[in-house]
N, C-alpha and C positions, 0 to 999 in steps of 0.2 A: 250864944245859942239860947233861944227862948225857953221858958219853962215848959211850954207845950212840946217842943222838940226834945227836950231832955226826958220828959215823961214818956214820949213815944219810943225813944231810944232805949229806955229802961225796960219797957214792956217787950220790945223786940229781943233784947238780950236775954230776958227771962224765958221767953218763948224758945229761943235757940238752945238755951241751957236745958230746958225741960225735954226737948227732943233728944239731945245728947244723953241726958240722964236715963231716958227710957231705953234707948238702944244699948247703952252700957249695961243697964240692968238686964235687958233681954239677953245680951251676950254672956254675962257673967252669972246668970241665974242658974239654979240647979235644974236637973232633968225634969223633976215633977212640975215645976212652974212652966218650963218650956212645953211640956206635953199638954198642960192645961191650956196654954195659949194656942197650941195646934188644934186641940179639941174645940176651942171656941171658934176658930175659923172653919173647922169642919161643920159645926152647927150653923154658922153663917151661910156656908155653901148650900147646906140642906134647906135652909129657910129661903134663900134666893132661888133655889130650884123650883119652888112652888110658884114663882112669878114667871109665867110662861104663856106663850100663845103659839098656835100652829099655823103654818103656811099651807096653802092648798096643794102644793106640788112637791112636798118633801115630808118624810116621816119623822124628821128631826125637828123638835120645837126650838123656838127662840126662848132662852131662859136668862135669868140673872146670875147664873153660876159663874160665868166667865169673869164677871166683875170681882167676885170674892177671890177667885184664883189669882187674878192679876195683883191684887193687893196683898195676899198672904205671902207671896214670895218676897215682897218688899219689907213687910213688917216682921216676918219670922225668920227670914234668911233662907239659905238653900236647903239645909237639912230639915228643919222643922216646918218650913213652908211646904216641902214635899211630903213631910209626915202628916200635915194637916189634911192634904188631899188623899193620902193613903188611908188615913182614918175614915174619911168620908166614904171612900170606896168600900173599905172592909166592913164598917159598921152597917152601911146600907145593904151590902151583900149578906150580912148576917141576919137581917130581918127588920132593921129600923126603917120605917117608910119615909125616907127623906130624899129619895131620888125624885125626879120630875113626875108630877101627877100623884105624889104620895106613894110611889111604888117602892118595892124592896126586893131583895133576892139576888142570887148569883146570876139568874137568867138575864137580869138587866145588864150586867157586865159583859155577857156574851151575846147580847142582842144588838139591835141597830144603833143604839146610842152608847153602848159600852166603851167604844174606842175613845170617845170624847172624855169620859171619866178617867181613863188611863192617861189620856193626854193632859188632863189637869195636873196629874202628879209630875209629869215631865216638864210642863210649863212653869210650875211653881219652883221646881228645882233650878231651872235655868235662870229665871228672873231673880231668884234669891242669890244665885251665884254671882251674877253680874253686878247687882246692887251692892253686895258685900265686898266684892273683890276690886271693883273699879270705881274710884271716886269720881272719875270723869263722867260716869253715867248719871251722876246726881245733878242733872239739868233736865228741863222739861223735854227737850229733844232726845236726850239720852235715855230717859225713862220710857218715853213713848216708843222709841225704837226697840227697846228690850221687850216691852209689852206686846208690840206687834210680832216680834219673834216668838213670844210665848203663844200668841193666838195661832200663828202658823203651825207650831208644833201640835196644838190641839187639833187643828184641821187635819194634819197628816195622820195622826192616830185615828181620828174619827172617820175620815174618808176611807182609809185602808180597811177598817173593820166593816164599814158600810158596804164596801165593795165585796168583801168576803161573805158577809151574811146574806145580802140580797142577790149575789151572783150576777151583778151588772158589770158592764165594762168600766174602765177607769174614768173615762169622760163623764159617763152618767153619774158615777159616784161623786165626782167633783161638783157636778151640777146640783145634785141633791144635798150634798153634805158640806159644801164650803161656800159656793157662790152666793146663795141667798142670805148669808149671814155676815158678809164682809162689811157692809156699811154700818150695821148696828154694832158689830164688835169693835170697829174703829172708834165709834162714838163712845162705847164703854171704855176703851183704852184712853181716850182723851180725858174723860172724867177721872179715871183711876190714876192717870199720870199727874193730874193737877193735885189730887189728894195725896199721892205719894210724895210729891215735891214738898207739900206742906208738912209731911210727917218725918221725912228723912233729915238727919243732921246735915249740916253743910259740908262742903268738900274738905274743909280744914279740920273736921272733927274726927277723921280717921275712919277706918272700916271696922266692922264687927266680925267676930269669928264665931262660927257655930260648929 
């Protein structure tokens, strides 16, 4: 084997070891460190919430939040992934202006977009549970499938609340709250899946417990 190949193999092994070391640290770390990680992803969600644009036919904007939600379940696992989005919702409801458009307050959680924020919690829990519990999910197709499931959960929560708040029928709620976002959210899932595959330890590294 050439010197170049040996060097490349050494770099690859160090990279795989670093991934395993991070997830071992994340799994075995104390609650304070885990909560700090959760808070960091809550902050990332709040930051990406400001990247938004509105479509002319729906009151729900396209934002970058979903990208953070998809990744936090993978990086933090089921409990602290869910905790990160719970912190995002709770801190925003308490008055920190990091919901979309720099808004804050409990009225956002009870308004037309509040269901999506609640869906973030459910999605991150499910994504974290699958990636922690099933090593077979640690492939691009597996991760992408899990993330699409997470997106569907966000849509369910969002559409149901939109239906209740606006008083429209179910078909109209789906047209306003899900159909316009499918393409862009699948694109986010593809990027997030590629990043997750680069972050997650390999199938032989074992699963982490949270």
